N, C-alpha and C positions, 0 to 999 in steps of 0.2 A: 418820534420821527417815523414816517411811513416808509418802511423798507419792504418793497415787494419781493417775491420769492427768490431764493438764492441762486437760481440758474441765471438770473440777470446780472450776477456778479461773479468774477473769479473767486474761487474758494479762498479762505483765509490763508492757506499755505500756497496758493497759486502764485507762480512767478510771472504771470501775465497781468496781474492786477495793476491798474493804473491809478487807483484812488485809495488812499489810506483813510484820511478824514477822521481818524481816531475811533472809527466804529468798531464794536466788538460783537462777536457772535455768541449765541447761547446754544447749548445742546438742545436738539429737538427730540420730542418723544417719538418712539417707534410709530410708524404710520402717519407721520406728519412731514413727509418729504415734499419736494416740489411736485413730483408726479402725483402724489396723494392729493395735493391741493388742486391740481388741474382736473383730476378725476372727480373731485367733489364739486367743482364749479360746473362740470358737465353732467352731473348726476340728475339734475332737475330739482334738487332740493332748494327750498325757499331760503336763501341766505340773507334776505333783507327783513323778513317778517312782514312784508307788505303784500304777499301773494301775487307778485308780478306787477303791482301797480307802481308807477313813477309819480312822485309828488313834488310839489314846490315847497322848499324848506326855508323858513324864515330864520334869521339869526337867533331869535328867541328859542325857536324849536331846536335848532342845532345845539345850543348850549345845554339843553336838558339831557342830551345823550353823551354823557361824559364818564361812564363807568365801563369796566372791562367787559361786563356781560351786555352792555348796551352802549356801544362806542361808535359814534358817527364822526367822520372827518370830511372836511371839504378840501378838494384840490381843484384849483382853476375853475371854480364855479359849480363843480359837480360834487354831490354828497354821497359818501359810501358808508355802509355799515360794515366796519372792519372787525366786529366781534368774532365772527366765524373764523377769521384769518389769524387771530391772536396766537394760537398754538402752532401755526405754520410759519410764523415770522422769524427769520434767522437772527434778527437783532433783539428779539425778546419783546415781551408785552410792554415793558416800561417805555421803550422807544416809541411805540405806537401811542401810548397814553399821553405823551407830550403834546399831541395834537388833538386829544379827545375833546369833542364838542366845540371845535373851533376850525378856523381856516388853517390848514397845515401846509399850504403851498410853499411858503418860504422855507419851512423846516425840510420839506421834501426836496426842494431845489438845492439845499446846501449839500446834500449827499449825492443824489442821482436824479437830476431833473430829466435825464435822457431815458429813463426806464418807461416802458410802455405799460403804465399802470391801467390805462383804459381797458386794455385786453385782459390783463391779469385780474383786475377787480370788477370785471363786467357784471358778474353775477351778484355783486354786492352793491350795485348802484341803486340808491334810494331815489334820487332825482336831482333837479337843479336848485341852486340857491335862488330865492325870490329876489327879483331885481328891485332896488329902491327907485322911487320916482326920479327920473333923470332931469337934470337942468336943461334949459333950452340949448339946442345944438349951437356950437360956436360959429363964428363968422366964416370959418374956412369953407363950409359947405355952401355959402352964398357967393363965394368968389367965382369969378369967371373961369371956366375951364379952358386951359391952353392946350390945343392939339389933343383934346380928350384926357388930359392929365392935370393934376393939381400942380401949379407952378412952383410951389415951395414945399420944403420938407415939413412933415407933420411932427414938429418937435416942440415940447413944452418950454415955457419960459425958464423953468428951473434947469432943464437939461441944457438949454442954450447957454446958460451962465456957467454951469459946472463942467460940461464936457467940451470936446473939441468943436470947432466951427462946423455948422451944419453944411453937409455937402449939397450939391444940386446936380441937375442933369439936363441935357438937351438932346435933340436928334436932328439929323439931316439926311438927305437921300440923293442918290443919283438914279439913272434909269434902271440899274440892276442891283444896287446895294442900299442898305439902310445902316447908318452908323449912330449908335447911342453913345453919347459922351457923358461920363461921370466926372464931375469936378470935385475932388476930395478935399482940396485946400490943404493937403499934407504932402510932404516931400519924401516920406519913407514908405511909399507905396510900391508894391512889387506884384508880380503875376500871382503869387499865392495869397494876395490880399483880397482877391475877388473870386467868387464862385458863380458860374453861369449855368443855368439849366434851361434848355428849350424843350417844351413838352406841350403837345396838342395845341400848337399855334399860340402858346403863351411864352413869355420870357420872364425868367426869374434871375435877377442879378443881385447877389448879396456881397457888399464890400465891407471889410473889417478895418476900422479906423481906430487905432489905439484899442480901447476896450468897448467900442461901440459898433453897432451894425447898421449899415444903411442899405435899405432894400428897395429895389425897383422891381415891381411885379405887375405885369401888364398882359392883358389879352390882346394880341396883335391884330390890327385891322385887316391884314391880308396874310395869305400863306407865304411861308418862307422855306428855303431848303434846309436840310438837316445840319450841314457843316457851317461853321462860322469861325471867326478869329477874334482874339482878344489881344490888345496891345496896351502897354503902360508907358506913359511918358513920365519917368520918375522925377525929373527935376522940377516939374510943375504939378505933379500929383494928378495927372489926367489919365483916365481909363477909357479906351475906345473899344466898343463891341460892334463888330461888323457882321451883319447877316445878309444873306443873299435872297433876293426876291424870287418867288417862283414865276411871276409874270412881270414883265417890264412895264408896269403901270405906276402912275404917280399916286402916292398915298396922301390923303387929305389930313390924316392924323395917325399917330403911332398906334393908338388902340384905346382900350378902356382899362381903368385901374382895377386890379384884383386885390385880394386880402393883404393888408398891411403895406400896400404900395406907398412908396415915398416916405416910409417911416425911418426914423433915426433914433434908436433906443440903445440902452446898455446891452451888450452882448449876452449877459447873464439872463436877460428877460426874454430872449428869443427862443423859439422852439427849434428842435433839430429837424432838418430836412433831409430826406433820403432819396437816393436814386438807385435803380437796379443795375448791378454790375455783373458781367459774365465771367464765370470761372474759365480761365484759359489754360492753366496748368497747375499741377501740384507735384512736388517731388520730395522724397525723403531727405532730411538733413541729418537727423540722428534716429535712434530706434523709436522715438516717440514724438519727434518734432518734424513738421513739414513746412516747406516754402510754398505758399499759395500765391498765384498770380491772378488778379482780377482786372478786367478791362472796363474802363469807363465807357458809358454810352458816347457815340460820336456827337451827341447833342449836349454834352456836358464839358465844361472847363473847370477842373478842380486840381489844385496842387496842394498837397498836405504840407504845411510848414514843418521845418525841422523841429523835432522834439514834441510834436503834437500827435494826438491819437484820433481815431474815428470809432464809430460803433457799427458793428455788423449785426444785421437783423435777419432772423429766420423764423418761419412759422412751424412750430413743433407741436404735434398733438392738438392742432387747432388754436394754439396760443402763440402770440408773437414774442419771441425771446430775443433779447438784446445783450451783446457783450462788447466791451471795449478792447481794441487792439491798436498797437503802434505800428504804422507802416515802416518798412525797411527798404534799403536798396536791394537790388537783385544780387549784388555781390559786393565784397569789400575791395576787390581788385579790378582795375579797369579791364585787364585782359580777359576777365571772366564774363564781361557784359556782352549782351546781344545787341549789336548796333541796329538790327532790323526792327527792334521794338522801341518806339519812341517813349521815353520815360514819362512824358506828360499824359499818356493815355493808359498807363498800367500802374497798378498799386500792388506792392508785394507785402506779404505778411509771413512772419515766422510764428507758427502756432503749435503749441504742445497739445497733443491729443490725449484726453483723459478717458480711458475705456469705460469707466463707471460714470462719466459725466453725462450731461444732457445735450449741451450745445456742440462741443467739439466733435463727438462721434457723428452727429448729424451733418456737420460741416464736412467732415472727412468722407461721408458717404455721397456727397454731391458728385455728379458726373461732369466731365468737361462739357461746357456749353450751358450748364445750369446757372441760375442767377442768385445773387446775394444782394440784399439792400445795404448800402453804405451811406453813412451820415456825413454831414459837414464836420470838419475837424474841430477839435477842442484841445485846450491845454494852455498852460501859463508860461511855458518856456519861450524866451525871447532870444532871437539870433544875436541881438546886441550884447548879450551876456558873454559872447565869445570874442567881441572886438578887443583888440590890443592885448589879448590874453598871451601869457608867457608859459604857464604850466596848466595842463588840463589833466585831471585825475578822474577816472571812471570806475565806479564800484558797481558791479552787476552780479545778480544771482539768477541762474537759470535763464528763463526767457525775459527776465528784467534786462537782459542784454539788448532787447529790440530797440529802445529809444537811443541807445548808444551808437547804433550803426550809422545813422545819418549825421549825428553830432561828430563822430569820429571822422567820417569822410569829409565833412564840411571843414572841420578845423584844420586837417592836414592839407587841404587843397586851397583854402581861402584866407587863412590867418597868417600873414607873413611874420608877425612878431612871435609866433609860437616856437618855443624851444623844446618842449617835451610833452608827450601825451602818454599816459600810463593807464592800462586797464588791469584791474584785479577782478578776475572772473571766478565766482564761486559756483561750484556744482557738486553733485553727490558723487558721481563716478566719472571716469574718463569718457565713457560712452555717452554721457549727457552733454558734453561740451559742444556747443553750436559753433560751426565754422572754425574749428580748431586749426585746420590746415591753412585756411585763408588768413587767420590772425597771425600765425607763425610766419607765413610768407610776407605779410605786410610789415611785420617787425624786422624781417631781414632786408626788405626793400627800402624802408624809410627809417633812418637811424634815429629820428625823433620819437618813434613809437616803440613801446615795450609792453608786453603782456605777461601777466603772472596768473597761473591757474591754481586754485585752491579747492581741494576735494574734501568732503566731509565723510565719505565712506569709500576710500580708495582700496585697491588691491594691494597685496604685499609687494608687487613690482613697482608701485608708484614711488618716484623719487622726488616729486615736487612738494609743495607746501600742503599742509593738511589742517583741517579744523573749520571753525566758523569765524565770522567777523569778530574781531577782538582788538583791544588797544595795542597789543604786541604786533599784530600783523599790520595795522594801519600806521602806527608810528614809524615803522621801518619803510613802508611803502610811500608815504606821503611826504617826501622830501623835495622841497622847492629847488629849482635850478639856481636861484639866487635868494638871498635872505629876504628880500622884499619884492619878490617877483609877483606879478599879477596872476592870481590863481583862481580856478573854479573846480569844484569837486561835484560831480554828478553821481547820483545814486538811485538805483531802482532794483526792486525785487519783491519778495513777499513782504507783507506789512511788518511782521516782527523784525525782519532783516533791515528794512528801510528805517524804521523807528530807532532801532538799536544803533544803526550806522550813523544817523544824524546826531544822536546823543554823544556818541564817541567823537565825532568830528568837532562838536562844540567843546568837548573836554580837551581836545588837542588844539584849542584856540583858533579854530577856523571861524570866521565871522558868518553871520546870516547871509550876507551878500556873496560870500565865497562858496555857498552850498546850494545846490539845486536838487531836490528830490522830486522824481517824476510822479506827481499825484494829480488827479483830475480836479 
């Protein structure tokens, strides 16, 4: 499995890690760190053995390079010589060798399709895969273009049979406005189901329908203003995107199709799309954790669904580095919120700063007004898991608390059947507890909520619970309000914490449907 260098992931002990996936790390030799790899790629050394040439690689040629000292891997049509990277790979040589001499795209996507491997392995690029002779282009390209757009979704027969009904779109105009209407043919559509980006007179609107992505991507025929609005008619599954014309002129067509326009494909097969967000504020929460506030561009509509995460991207030492984080609310308590900041334009992150790390110190050094690239959301948590819930148990370690914030807020506010919400919050010391005061105030304010703090390295003055996640702690904590109450247990933290916790929950007879571990 192709694992690009470790800075693209939270460390094994990091509590901000969103993906477990069963991966394990191996100890790296001295001089084989991430920064050592970046220095090597920028040293001018020939890492491909081709003296700077790029070649076309056939399948037969690719298969020949399947040894540790001669290992080529194909990812999305590009071939890389990863032999020089073997000793720098946090997952070990065996993981890389799983894709040796073959197309490793699927293996790569299973763990971290979001990683910017193009930048990380740029110096290892051998060339492109040779393209096989193509069949004649299908009839779609011969169809009449309607308003400059293909009238139907580009969806294969197989997808049409196996997935949800293919969406469609249309558009209409007034003297000053243009409205793009997406017909999803689904009733469970909300504002966080669609992401809209206007950039350089192009419109990109991605709608998520179950586990599929429907994309409208068009270069607009005329200039528009920066601000726009999005409306969802939930009972009919209709999305309306209204943009303002710069000039009150009649448009003969909406525009011309851009990459992947009108496509309807499984979400897992889509790439991540980024937009630059401005750093508005950062404030200390604990001695090593800060609350960052990023502002979306005015030309973007994006609402991160509850329980999902995004990827932040920075360029460090000339290399694009990506790390995943779960957005939070700006506060657990309504009276702490700033009504002057509309929530749909701001994204908040609780991020632990690792002084010896690569990504978080760089993030912390950003000045107010600087920009960070933010991806589309990902994650498998469904808000429907909270419907008709009676008992909600949250198990969090360190910044594994972050996905719990919005889940907690939503459950207490929107689930009328809820009887009890309990959070067991594991930390090393009292100083590490995020939002302790707010949690205690929330417990005092709402009798349905209770929080227990567990410390692994407390001072002698600590009177609360101590230790690590264990059968004893959980069996006492996870008591249903009724014998057969509808229950959900959410867990997030470092990989060993989450894996151990899930095992203990199964031992305590919680079913698979009653457990959600926050993994990518």
